[in-house]
C-alpha positions as CSV (number, residue, x, y, z in Angstrom):
1,M,75.6,-37.4,-71.6
2,M,77.5,-38.7,-68.5
3,E,77.2,-42.3,-67.6
4,Q,76.0,-43.2,-64.1
5,S,78.0,-45.5,-61.9
6,Q,76.2,-48.5,-60.4
7,H,76.3,-46.8,-57.1
8,D,74.5,-43.8,-58.5
9,K,71.8,-45.9,-60.2
10,T,71.2,-47.7,-56.9
11,R,70.8,-44.5,-55.1
12,D,68.5,-43.1,-57.7
13,D,66.3,-46.2,-57.6
14,K,65.7,-45.6,-53.9
15,A,65.0,-41.9,-54.1
16,P,61.2,-41.2,-53.9
17,P,59.9,-39.6,-57.0
18,A,58.8,-35.9,-56.9
19,P,55.0,-35.7,-56.7
20,A,53.5,-34.2,-59.9
21,T,50.6,-32.6,-58.0
22,A,49.1,-32.5,-54.6
23,P,47.0,-35.6,-53.8
24,T,43.2,-35.4,-54.2
25,T,41.3,-34.8,-51.0
26,A,38.5,-37.2,-49.8
27,D,36.0,-34.4,-50.5
28,A,37.3,-33.8,-54.0
29,L,37.2,-37.6,-54.6
30,L,33.5,-37.7,-53.6
31,A,32.8,-34.7,-55.9
32,R,34.4,-36.5,-58.7
33,L,32.3,-39.7,-58.0
34,D,29.3,-37.4,-58.1
35,A,30.3,-35.8,-61.3
36,I,30.7,-39.0,-63.1
37,G,27.4,-40.4,-61.7
38,V,28.7,-43.1,-59.3
39,A,26.3,-43.5,-56.4
40,Y,27.8,-44.2,-53.0
41,R,26.9,-44.1,-49.3
42,E,29.4,-42.6,-46.9
43,H,30.0,-43.8,-43.3
44,R,32.2,-41.9,-40.8
45,H,34.0,-43.8,-38.0
46,P,37.2,-43.7,-35.9
47,P,40.4,-44.2,-37.9
48,L,40.9,-47.8,-39.0
49,F,44.4,-49.1,-39.7
50,T,44.0,-52.8,-40.2
51,V,41.4,-55.3,-41.5
52,E,41.1,-56.4,-37.7
53,D,40.2,-52.8,-36.7
54,S,37.7,-52.7,-39.5
55,K,36.1,-56.0,-38.5
56,T,35.8,-54.8,-34.9
57,L,34.2,-51.4,-35.6
58,R,32.1,-52.0,-38.7
59,G,29.1,-53.3,-36.9
60,E,26.4,-54.5,-39.5
61,L,27.9,-52.6,-42.4
62,P,26.7,-54.8,-45.4
63,G,28.7,-55.7,-48.5
64,G,32.1,-56.9,-49.4
65,H,35.0,-55.7,-47.3
66,C,38.4,-55.6,-48.8
67,K,42.1,-55.5,-48.3
68,N,44.4,-53.5,-50.5
69,L,48.0,-54.5,-51.1
70,F,50.4,-51.9,-52.5
71,L,53.2,-53.8,-54.0
72,K,56.4,-53.3,-56.1
73,D,58.1,-55.8,-58.2
74,K,61.9,-56.2,-58.7
75,K,61.6,-54.4,-62.1
76,G,60.2,-51.3,-60.4
77,Q,56.5,-51.8,-61.5
78,Y,53.9,-50.9,-58.9
79,W,50.8,-53.0,-58.3
80,L,47.7,-52.5,-56.3
81,V,45.9,-55.8,-55.5
82,V,42.5,-55.5,-54.1
83,A,40.8,-58.6,-52.6
84,L,38.2,-59.6,-50.2
85,E,39.5,-59.0,-46.6
86,D,39.8,-62.7,-45.7
87,R,41.3,-63.9,-49.1
88,P,44.7,-65.6,-48.5
89,I,47.2,-64.1,-50.9
90,D,50.5,-65.8,-51.4
91,L,53.0,-63.2,-52.8
92,K,55.3,-65.9,-54.0
93,S,52.7,-67.4,-56.4
94,L,50.9,-64.1,-57.1
95,D,53.8,-62.7,-59.2
96,K,53.4,-65.5,-61.7
97,K,49.6,-65.1,-61.9
98,I,49.8,-61.4,-62.7
99,G,53.1,-61.3,-64.7
100,A,55.1,-59.5,-62.1
101,A,58.8,-60.1,-61.1
102,R,59.2,-61.0,-57.4
103,L,56.8,-58.9,-55.4
104,S,57.3,-57.1,-52.2
105,F,55.4,-54.5,-50.3
106,G,55.9,-50.9,-51.3
107,S,57.2,-48.5,-48.7
108,A,55.0,-45.8,-46.9
109,E,57.0,-43.2,-48.8
110,R,56.3,-44.7,-52.1
111,L,52.7,-45.2,-51.3
112,W,52.4,-41.4,-50.6
113,E,54.3,-40.4,-53.6
114,V,52.5,-42.7,-56.1
115,L,49.0,-42.9,-54.6
116,G,48.8,-40.0,-52.2
117,V,47.6,-42.0,-49.3
118,R,49.1,-43.1,-46.0
119,P,49.2,-46.8,-44.7
120,G,45.8,-47.6,-43.3
121,A,44.0,-45.7,-46.0
122,V,45.1,-47.7,-49.1
123,T,42.2,-48.1,-51.5
124,P,41.6,-48.5,-55.2
125,L,40.1,-45.1,-55.1
126,A,43.6,-43.8,-54.6
127,L,44.3,-44.4,-58.3
128,V,42.7,-41.0,-58.8
129,N,46.2,-39.8,-57.7
130,D,48.1,-42.1,-60.2
131,R,48.0,-39.6,-62.9
132,A,51.2,-40.9,-64.5
133,G,49.7,-44.5,-64.8
134,Q,52.5,-46.0,-62.7
135,V,50.2,-48.7,-60.9
136,K,48.8,-51.8,-62.4
137,L,45.6,-52.8,-60.8
138,V,44.5,-56.3,-59.9
139,L,40.9,-57.0,-58.6
140,D,39.7,-60.1,-57.0
141,K,36.9,-61.5,-59.1
142,G,35.1,-62.9,-56.1
143,M,35.0,-59.4,-54.6
144,L,33.0,-58.1,-57.6
145,A,30.2,-60.5,-56.7
146,H,29.5,-58.3,-53.5
147,D,27.2,-55.4,-53.7
148,P,28.0,-52.9,-52.2
149,L,31.8,-52.9,-51.9
150,N,33.4,-50.8,-49.0
151,Y,36.5,-48.8,-49.3
152,H,38.2,-45.9,-47.6
153,P,37.9,-42.6,-49.6
154,L,41.6,-41.7,-49.4
155,V,41.4,-41.4,-45.5
156,N,40.8,-44.0,-42.9
157,D,38.1,-42.3,-40.8
158,R,35.5,-42.8,-43.5
159,T,34.2,-45.7,-45.6
160,I,32.1,-45.4,-48.8
161,A,29.9,-48.2,-50.1
162,L,29.5,-48.4,-53.9
163,S,28.4,-51.0,-56.4
164,P,30.9,-53.0,-58.4
165,D,29.8,-51.3,-61.6
166,G,30.4,-47.9,-59.9
167,L,33.9,-48.9,-58.8
168,L,34.7,-50.1,-62.3
169,A,33.3,-46.9,-63.8
170,F,35.5,-44.8,-61.5
171,L,38.6,-46.8,-62.1
172,R,38.2,-46.6,-65.9
173,D,37.6,-42.9,-65.6
174,T,41.0,-42.6,-64.0
175,G,42.6,-44.6,-66.8
176,H,43.0,-47.8,-64.9
177,D,41.6,-50.8,-66.6
178,P,41.9,-53.5,-64.0
179,A,43.0,-57.1,-64.4
180,I,40.4,-59.3,-62.8
181,L,41.9,-62.4,-61.3
182,D,40.1,-65.4,-59.8
183,F,41.9,-65.9,-56.5
184,E,40.1,-69.1,-55.8
185,E,41.9,-70.9,-58.7
């Protein structure tokens, strides 16, 4: 076996992984929710790219509204942190709380390769595309007190509302058992 030079290792670390399969579509995701008995309510709207867009266009949509951070640590571990939209999150202290090594935001290319979504459509529901189990999931404990919870179903021109129990059932069905963190501590 040939030994790689440090230059080759660095280049390999930056190359996006080849996708194992095509990402799940929004309609296929909703069919999966139906198949496992997770109730949801779908809302269609213009594309939303930021929390501010969502706040402006949501109207009276009830429930918990969330932000989703796709992160990578210096050891190459991917993380998806899902919290209430107005929850302050300090990346410099978050790494210690979750057992990560110096967190930074994952690139749009990695987001597509690992979770099969584009920026603006990041959601815990995208873990359906993490068939290799590359992503560790962290949920905001305070978020789970809201019913329903609102997330994009892999695209940013729809929102689905589902119960916290429904979200947890779906995540476990994908093989992702979340760490639940109290961000208020």
